[in-house]
matplotlib code that plots the C-alpha trace (Angstrom):
import matplotlib.pyplot as plt

x = [-27.9, -27.7, -29.8, -28.2, -28.8, -26.6, -23.6, -24.3, -24.3, -21.0, -19.4, -20.9, -19.3, -16.1, -15.8, -16.3, -12.7, -11.6, -9.7, -9.1, -5.6, -3.1, -2.0, 1.3, -0.2, 0.9, -1.9, -2.2, -2.4, -5.0, -7.0, -6.7, -7.9, -10.9, -11.9, -11.8, -13.9, -16.5, -16.6, -17.1, -20.1, -21.8, -21.0, -22.1, -20.6, -21.1, -23.5, -24.5, -27.0, -24.0, -23.0, -19.3, -19.7, -22.5, -20.2, -18.5, -20.5, -18.7, -21.7, -19.6, -17.2, -19.9, -20.4, -16.8, -15.8, -12.3, -10.4, -7.1, -4.1, -3.0, 0.0, 1.8, 3.6, 7.3, 9.2, 12.8, 14.5, 14.5, 10.7, 10.4, 13.4, 11.3, 9.8, 12.9, 14.3, 18.0, 18.3, 16.6, 19.0, 16.0, 13.3, 10.5, 8.5, 5.1, 3.7, 0.0, -0.1, 2.7, 6.2, 8.9, 12.3, 14.2, 13.2, 13.8, 16.9, 17.5, 20.1, 21.7, 20.7, 17.0, 14.8, 12.7, 11.1, 7.9, 5.9, 6.8, 10.5, 10.6, 8.0, 10.5, 12.9, 10.5, 7.2, 6.5, 7.0, 5.0, 2.1, 1.9, 1.2, -0.3, -4.1, -3.9, -4.0, -6.8, -10.4, -12.2, -15.5, -17.1, -14.8, -15.6, -12.6, -10.2, -11.9, -11.6, -7.9, -7.3, -9.4, -7.3, -4.1, -1.3, 1.7, 2.8, 5.6, 7.3, 9.7, 11.1, 13.5, 15.5, 15.7, 17.8, 18.6, 18.5, 18.0, 19.1, 18.2, 14.5, 12.9, 10.8, 7.7, 6.7, 3.4, 3.0, -0.2, 0.2, -2.9, -6.5, -9.6, -7.9, -7.9, -4.8, -4.7, -1.4, -0.5, 2.2, 3.4, 5.8, 7.3, 9.4, 10.9, 11.8, 14.3, 14.3, 14.1, 13.3, 11.6, 9.1, 7.8, 4.6, 4.2, 1.4, 2.0, 0.6, 2.6, -0.4, -3.9, -6.1, -9.3, -8.5, -8.9, -6.2, -7.5, -4.6, -4.1, -1.1, -0.5, 2.2, 3.4, 5.8, 7.2, 8.4, 10.6, 10.4, 10.2, 8.7, 8.5, 5.8, 5.3, 2.4, 2.0, -1.0, -0.4, -2.6, -4.2, -6.9, -9.3, -8.6, -10.2, -7.9, -9.3, -6.8, -6.9, -3.9, -3.9, -1.0, -0.4, 1.9, 3.5, 5.0, 7.0, 6.9, 6.6, 4.7, 5.1, 3.0, 2.7, 0.0, -0.3, -3.2, -2.8, -4.4, -7.4, -10.9, -12.1, -9.8, -10.6, -8.0, -8.9, -6.1, -6.5, -3.9, -4.1, -1.9, -1.9, 0.5, 1.8, 4.0, 3.1, 3.1, 1.8, 1.8, -0.5, -0.5, -2.2, -2.6, -5.1, -4.6, -7.5, -9.2, -11.6, -14.1, -11.9, -13.1, -10.6, -11.9, -9.7, -11.1, -8.8, -9.3, -6.7, -7.5, -6.0, -6.2, -3.6, -2.6, 0.3, 0.0, -0.1, -1.3, -1.1, -3.0, -3.1, -5.0, -5.2, -7.2, -6.7, -9.7, -10.2, -12.6, -15.7, -13.7, -14.9, -12.8, -13.9, -12.1, -13.5, -11.0, -12.1, -10.1, -11.2, -9.8, -10.9, -11.6, -8.2, -6.3, -5.7, -3.3, -3.8, -2.6, -4.3, -4.6, -6.4, -6.7, -8.5, -7.7, -9.3, -8.7, -11.4, -10.1, -13.4, -17.0, -17.9, -15.2, -16.6, -15.3, -17.0, -14.9, -15.8, -13.2, -14.4, -13.3, -14.8, -13.5, -14.2, -11.5, -11.4, -7.7, -6.9, -5.8, -7.6, -8.4, -9.7, -10.8, -11.7, -11.6, -12.9, -12.1, -10.8, -7.6, -7.3, -7.9, -5.7, -2.8, -3.3, -3.3, -0.1, 1.7, 0.5, 1.7, 5.2, 5.1, 3.5, 0.7, -2.6, -2.1, 1.5, 0.2, -2.6, -0.2, 2.3, -0.3, -1.6, 1.9, 2.6, -0.6, 0.4, 4.1, 3.6, 2.7, 5.3, 8.1, 7.6, 9.0, 12.7, 13.5, 14.7, 14.2, 10.6, 10.0, 11.1, 8.9, 5.8, 6.7, 6.8, 3.4, 1.9, 3.4, 1.9, -1.4, -1.7, -1.6, -4.6, -6.7, -9.3]
y = [-1.0, 2.3, 2.9, 3.2, 7.0, 7.6, 5.9, 8.1, 11.1, 10.0, 9.9, 13.3, 14.9, 13.1, 14.2, 17.8, 17.6, 16.4, 19.1, 19.2, 18.0, 20.8, 22.0, 20.4, 16.9, 14.4, 14.0, 10.2, 10.6, 13.4, 11.1, 8.3, 10.5, 11.9, 8.5, 7.2, 10.1, 9.2, 5.7, 6.9, 8.9, 5.7, 3.7, 3.6, 2.5, -1.2, -2.3, -5.6, -6.1, -6.7, -10.4, -9.5, -7.3, -9.2, -9.9, -6.5, -3.6, -0.3, 1.9, 3.6, 4.7, 6.5, 8.9, 10.1, 11.7, 12.5, 15.1, 14.3, 15.5, 18.9, 19.3, 15.9, 15.6, 16.4, 13.4, 12.6, 9.2, 8.7, 8.9, 5.8, 3.9, 1.2, 0.3, 0.4, -2.9, -3.3, -5.6, -3.1, -1.1, 0.6, 2.3, 4.4, 6.3, 8.0, 10.0, 10.5, 9.6, 12.0, 11.1, 11.8, 12.0, 12.8, 9.4, 7.4, 5.8, 3.9, 1.3, 1.8, -1.7, -0.9, 1.8, 3.0, 6.2, 8.1, 8.8, 12.5, 11.9, 9.0, 10.1, 12.0, 9.1, 6.2, 7.8, 5.2, 2.2, 3.7, 4.7, 1.2, -0.2, 2.2, 2.0, -0.9, -3.9, -2.7, -2.5, 0.6, 0.1, -2.0, -1.2, 2.1, 2.1, 1.5, 4.2, 6.6, 5.8, 6.5, 9.7, 11.0, 9.7, 12.4, 10.2, 6.6, 4.4, 2.9, -0.1, -1.4, -4.4, -4.6, -7.6, -10.5, -8.7, -10.2, -7.8, -9.6, -7.0, -6.4, -3.2, -1.6, 0.5, 2.1, 4.0, 5.9, 7.4, 10.2, 12.3, 12.1, 12.2, 12.3, 10.1, 8.9, 7.1, 5.3, 3.7, 1.1, 0.1, -2.8, -4.0, -7.1, -7.4, -10.7, -12.9, -10.5, -11.5, -9.3, -9.1, -6.3, -5.4, -3.3, -2.0, 0.1, 1.6, 4.2, 6.4, 7.0, 5.8, 7.7, 7.5, 7.8, 6.0, 4.4, 3.4, 1.8, 0.2, -1.9, -3.1, -5.8, -7.0, -9.9, -10.6, -13.9, -15.9, -13.2, -14.0, -11.7, -12.3, -9.9, -9.4, -7.2, -6.0, -4.0, -2.7, 0.4, 2.2, 0.0, 2.9, 3.2, 2.0, 0.1, -0.7, -2.3, -3.6, -5.5, -6.9, -9.1, -10.2, -13.2, -13.9, -17.1, -19.2, -16.4, -16.9, -14.8, -15.6, -13.6, -13.4, -11.0, -10.2, -8.1, -6.9, -3.4, -1.3, -1.4, -2.5, -3.8, -5.2, -6.6, -7.7, -9.6, -10.7, -12.8, -13.6, -16.4, -15.1, -17.5, -21.1, -22.2, -19.4, -20.2, -18.4, -19.1, -16.9, -17.1, -14.9, -14.4, -12.2, -11.6, -9.7, -9.2, -6.9, -5.6, -5.7, -6.8, -8.2, -9.2, -10.9, -11.6, -13.3, -14.3, -16.6, -16.7, -19.7, -18.5, -20.7, -24.3, -25.8, -23.3, -23.9, -22.1, -22.8, -20.8, -21.0, -18.5, -18.4, -16.3, -16.0, -14.3, -13.2, -11.0, -10.2, -9.8, -11.0, -12.4, -13.0, -15.0, -15.5, -17.3, -17.9, -19.9, -20.1, -22.6, -21.4, -23.8, -23.5, -23.9, -27.7, -29.4, -26.8, -27.7, -25.7, -26.1, -23.9, -24.1, -21.9, -22.6, -20.5, -20.4, -18.9, -17.9, -16.9, -17.9, -14.5, -14.5, -15.1, -16.2, -16.5, -18.5, -19.4, -21.2, -21.6, -23.6, -22.8, -25.4, -25.3, -27.6, -31.4, -32.2, -30.5, -31.3, -29.1, -29.3, -27.0, -27.1, -25.0, -25.6, -23.5, -24.5, -23.7, -24.7, -28.4, -29.4, -32.5, -30.4, -28.0, -30.9, -32.3, -29.1, -28.7, -32.2, -30.9, -28.2, -25.2, -23.2, -23.2, -19.7, -20.4, -23.6, -21.6, -18.8, -21.3, -23.0, -19.7, -18.6, -21.9, -21.5, -18.1, -18.6, -21.1, -18.2, -15.8, -18.3, -18.0, -14.4, -14.4, -11.0, -11.7, -8.3, -8.2, -11.8, -11.0, -7.9, -10.0, -12.8, -10.3, -9.1, -12.6, -13.0, -9.6, -10.6, -13.8, -11.7, -9.5, -11.6, -12.8]
z = [-6.8, -8.5, -11.6, -15.0, -15.0, -12.0, -13.8, -16.9, -14.6, -13.2, -16.7, -17.6, -14.5, -15.1, -18.7, -17.6, -16.5, -20.0, -22.0, -25.7, -26.8, -27.1, -30.6, -29.9, -29.5, -32.1, -34.7, -34.3, -30.5, -30.8, -33.1, -30.5, -27.7, -29.6, -30.8, -27.2, -26.1, -28.7, -27.3, -23.8, -24.9, -26.2, -23.1, -19.4, -16.2, -15.5, -12.8, -11.2, -14.0, -16.4, -16.5, -16.5, -13.4, -11.5, -8.5, -8.4, -7.2, -8.1, -7.4, -4.6, -7.3, -9.3, -6.4, -6.7, -10.1, -8.9, -11.1, -12.7, -10.7, -11.8, -9.5, -8.7, -5.4, -5.5, -4.3, -3.6, -4.1, -0.4, -0.3, -2.5, -1.4, 0.2, -3.1, -5.3, -6.5, -6.0, -9.1, -11.5, -13.7, -15.3, -13.3, -14.8, -12.2, -12.5, -9.5, -9.5, -13.2, -14.3, -15.3, -12.6, -14.4, -11.2, -9.8, -13.0, -14.4, -17.7, -18.6, -22.0, -23.3, -23.4, -24.9, -22.0, -20.8, -21.2, -24.4, -24.6, -24.4, -26.9, -29.4, -31.6, -32.1, -32.0, -33.1, -35.9, -33.6, -30.8, -33.1, -34.5, -31.0, -28.6, -28.6, -31.0, -28.6, -26.4, -27.5, -26.1, -27.9, -25.2, -22.2, -20.6, -18.3, -21.2, -23.2, -20.3, -19.9, -23.6, -23.7, -20.8, -22.3, -21.9, -21.3, -21.1, -19.8, -22.8, -22.9, -26.2, -26.1, -29.3, -31.6, -30.3, -27.1, -23.6, -20.7, -17.6, -15.1, -14.4, -15.7, -13.0, -13.9, -10.6, -10.3, -7.1, -5.6, -3.1, -3.1, -1.8, -4.0, -7.4, -10.5, -12.4, -15.8, -16.0, -19.3, -20.2, -23.7, -23.8, -27.1, -27.1, -30.5, -32.2, -30.3, -27.3, -23.6, -20.6, -17.2, -16.5, -13.1, -13.2, -9.7, -8.2, -4.7, -2.3, 0.1, 2.3, 3.1, 0.7, -1.3, -5.1, -8.4, -10.5, -14.0, -15.8, -19.3, -20.3, -23.9, -24.5, -27.9, -28.1, -31.5, -32.9, -30.6, -28.0, -24.2, -21.6, -17.9, -16.5, -12.8, -11.8, -8.2, -6.9, -3.4, -3.4, -0.4, 1.2, 0.6, -3.2, -6.4, -8.8, -12.3, -14.8, -18.3, -19.8, -23.3, -24.5, -28.2, -28.8, -32.2, -33.5, -31.0, -28.4, -24.7, -22.0, -18.3, -15.9, -12.1, -10.7, -7.0, -5.6, -2.0, -1.8, -2.8, -1.4, -4.8, -7.5, -10.9, -13.4, -16.9, -18.6, -22.2, -23.9, -27.6, -29.0, -32.6, -34.2, -34.0, -31.2, -28.8, -25.1, -22.0, -18.3, -16.3, -12.5, -9.9, -6.2, -4.3, -0.6, 0.8, 4.2, 6.0, 3.5, 0.4, -3.0, -5.6, -9.0, -11.7, -15.2, -17.7, -21.3, -23.0, -26.7, -28.7, -32.3, -34.1, -33.7, -31.6, -28.8, -25.1, -22.0, -18.3, -15.6, -11.9, -9.8, -6.0, -3.6, 0.2, 1.7, 5.3, 7.2, 5.2, 2.0, -1.4, -4.2, -7.8, -10.4, -14.0, -16.2, -19.8, -22.3, -25.9, -28.4, -31.9, -34.8, -36.4, -33.1, -33.4, -31.0, -28.3, -24.8, -22.1, -18.3, -15.8, -12.0, -9.5, -5.8, -3.0, 0.7, 3.0, 6.5, 8.1, 7.8, 6.4, 3.7, 0.2, -3.2, -6.6, -9.1, -12.7, -14.8, -18.4, -21.4, -24.8, -27.3, -31.0, -32.2, -31.8, -31.5, -28.2, -24.7, -22.2, -18.5, -15.8, -12.2, -9.1, -5.4, -2.5, 1.1, 4.5, 6.3, 6.8, 10.4, 10.1, 8.8, 11.7, 14.1, 12.6, 13.0, 16.6, 17.3, 16.3, 18.9, 17.0, 18.5, 16.7, 15.5, 14.3, 12.5, 10.7, 9.7, 8.3, 6.2, 4.8, 4.1, 2.2, 0.2, -1.1, -1.4, -4.2, -6.5, -5.0, -5.5, -9.3, -9.1, -10.0, -8.5, -5.0, -3.4, -4.6, -3.6, -0.1, 0.1, -1.0, 1.4, 4.2, 3.1, 3.4, 6.9, 8.0, 6.3, 8.4, 11.6, 10.6, 8.3, 10.7]

ax = plt.figure().add_subplot(projection="3d")
ax.plot(x, y, z, "-o")
ax.set_aspect("equal")
plt.show()
């Protein structure tokens, strides 16, 4: 384990690449960047000594203060065709952290684009939200993302508007030994309904860092279906922070799938800030070889009559290591809360490892809450049953692994993406041991 001084040295070298905001930068954005930089200067990189990071060793990252991309790759639509979703009428594409208008398209029913193009017409709405849902004071990666914030994917769903086609936010990594700081701001106004796909992909095997922040605000009676897919290079680092704010009688449904990266960490914080809010948070990590996938979630029941339902699954092969820490808090005023949480984990080898910690913190007395966790291997009796029906042992094992992961994938309503991810599971079963 690296001493604390080495992580500070990493930040010092990294911040040498930070440049002052240009004179044309919006005043509120400049203030946000400088304030985040001040936070970075008071923080350090997390180590195994920190409780929230005790299972996730990122000391290898501190050796690699990758610079921000100065010249993003020039891509054509044919280069990313395999990742495009045929159902999506709106696609916002960033390449190596920089907006790619030639690869993007926007449907007329939704306000979508990048920060620089939308700031003139929607500056007040954007300034009210960006940087306001994420706390950078104690989170060095969120602070770094904000300090380096130059642009952002923006989606605004108007009041009482239903967007039937999914909105695809596609972040593409193409270069070796660089850092990118993707940003997403999603504003679902009152009575609106939409589906957002937040998708991180790599066009080649490369060693790089993606440090991403997403902020989601769902107003009263709004409904948002959020699909997050991480399929980065197996050599990459992927650090993500996503904060969601739910207003009265709003609904948030999330499916998160982690496939790539050598080391990935996702922090998802959901705040149910008013009565009648509901959230469903489901996740799947498929990892093998020496991958590490860490998922930390915090569902905060602040007001009464709210509900949450969470199911997280890990399929771990090789010598991979999965981490799940799911924390649910029911505050004193959050009476008549209904909350369920489940962590189910499948180990495919003797050297695969998982650390799971579902947590309930209840400070109200009129609630209905439950949680549980299981860690196991494939059931020998189920394998025997399938073999008795004519399947080989390998085919039986593959089918059981596929069924375990497909339960989460089936909750995705976008058929083309669902088929891509199902194929990923099938390919995974062939190389997981």
